[in-house]
N, C-alpha and C positions, 0 to 999 in steps of 0.2 A: 424385203420390206420388214421393218421391226413391227412387232406386235403392238397394238395400241395399249396403253395404260389408261387407267381411269382418269388420271391427272392430266395426260396428253390430250384428252378429248374436251376437257373443259373450256378452252378458248373458243373452239368452234361451236360448242353448245351454248355459250354465253352470247356469241355474236348472233345466233338465230333467236335467242330469247330477247335480246336487246331490239332486234329488228322487227320482231313479230309480236312480242308481248308473250305472256305464258298462254292465253287462249289460242293465239295464232300459231303458235310453234307446234307443228304437228310431228309426229314420229317420223313420218316421211321425210320432212325437212331436216330434222335432227339427224337422222340416219344419212341423208345426202351430205350434210355438212361434215360429218366425221368419216365418211367413207365406209362406214360399217352398216352391215345389215341390221334390221330390227332386233333380230335375236341376239346379235352380238351386243347391241346396245343394252338389251335387257340383261345380258351376262354381267356388264359392267354396273348396271343400275337396275336391280331387280325390282325396285319400287317405281320404275318407269320415270315418266315425265316429272312427278312430284318430287322423287328423290334427286332427279337432276337439278331441279330448282332448289332444293334444299341445300345441295352441296354448293351450288352457285352462290347462294345467299351467304353461306358461311365464308366462302372464298372472297367474295366482294366486300364483306365486312372486314376480314383480315386485310385485304389490299388497302382499303380506305383507312384503316387504322394505321397500318404501316407507312403508307406514303403520306397521309395528310393529318388526320386527326391525332395520332400519336405524338405529332410534333408540338402539341399544345401543352405537353407535360415536360417538366424539367426545371433545371435551375436557371436557365437563361432568362434575360429579361423578357417581359411579357411581349414587348414589342418585336423582339427577335422570333418568339415562339409564334406569334400571330402571322408574321411575314412567311416563315417557314410553313405554316399551315396552308397559306394561300398558294404558295409554290407547290407544295405537296399535292394539294387538290387539282391543280392543273395537270401535274404529272399523272395522277390517278385517272383523270378523264382522258388524258392522252392514250394511256395503256388500254382504256376501255372504249375506245373509238368514240370518245365524246359524250357517252351517255352512261350514267351509273345504272347498273342493273338493279340495285336496290329500289331505285325509284320507278323504274319500269314494273317490277313485280309488285310493288306496293299498290299500284293502281288497278290491277286486274283480279281475277279470282284467286291468284296465288296468295292474296292478302288473307284469305280465309285460313290458309294453313301455314303462312310464314309471316304475316303482318305483325303478330305480337313480337317476334324476334327483332324485325326491322323497326318497329316503333320504339322498342326498348333501347336499341342501339342508337337511334337518332336522338333519343333523350338524353342518353349518356354523352353523346357527342356535343349536343347543344349545351349540356351542363359544363363540359370542359371549355368550351368557347366562353361561357359565362364566367367561369373561374379565371381563366386567363385575362379576360378584360377587367375583372374585378382587381386582379393582381397588378394590372397596369394602372390602376387608379380610377376606373369608371364606378360609379355608383351602382349598387345591385339592380335596381329598376331599369336603369339605362343599359346595363350590360346585358340584362335578359332581353331587352327589346332589341338591341344590336345583334346579339346571337341569333335571335329569331329572324331578323331581317337578313342576315348573312345566309342562313340556311335557305330562305325563301328565294333570295336572289341566285344562289348557286343551283338549285334545282329547278326554279322557274325559268332560268335561261336555258337549260337543257332541253325542256318542253318547247319554249319558243324557238329555239333553233331548229328543233325538228318540224315543228308546224309551219315555220316560215322558210324552211330550206335555207337558213342563214347561220352557218356554224359560228360566225363572228359574234353571235350573241353571247357565247360562252366566255371568250376572253374579255369582252367588255365588262360582263358581269363580275368576272374575277378582279378586274380593276376597281370597280366600284366597291366590292367587298373589301378589297385591300384598304381603299380610302376611308371606308366606314370603320373598319377595325382600327386603323391608325388614328383616325379622328377622335375615336371613343377614348384614347389614351391621354389626350392633352389636358 
């Protein structure tokens, strides 16, 4: 068996945090998910659960940027960039088992240590949506309202899907977001 690397542990750790939240993710569960003892986990993450969450926040931001929000930039027409964003967000959620870790960590006590970074990133992403909408012809106030609604729909659908046990909430929200973004460009 190959020795575990820090990066190879992240998917299992992320799954536990997504399923249990920051408070509910115990070292015993994190250890079981990775197949490592607690001492080995501390070897990879000397700062314990807090360091694990910090690394996972940075990874989730990078993944969301790479797969979704980064598609809002570029020289293509705004309509193409916005459509690519929606497709990319669907891909991001698919790789994240349907639930963005940033949203999960922003709701619990992890917000105390990681909330500022998450909030700043969401403000940047909302700004990117606003700029793309404005470049597509939407007036500034309308672009800001539509961008906020898109974020609300995308993240609210994740919560609703979990609360209702209905994963179809997310694809429906993605379709509504796509229609809202496209409609704002007309």
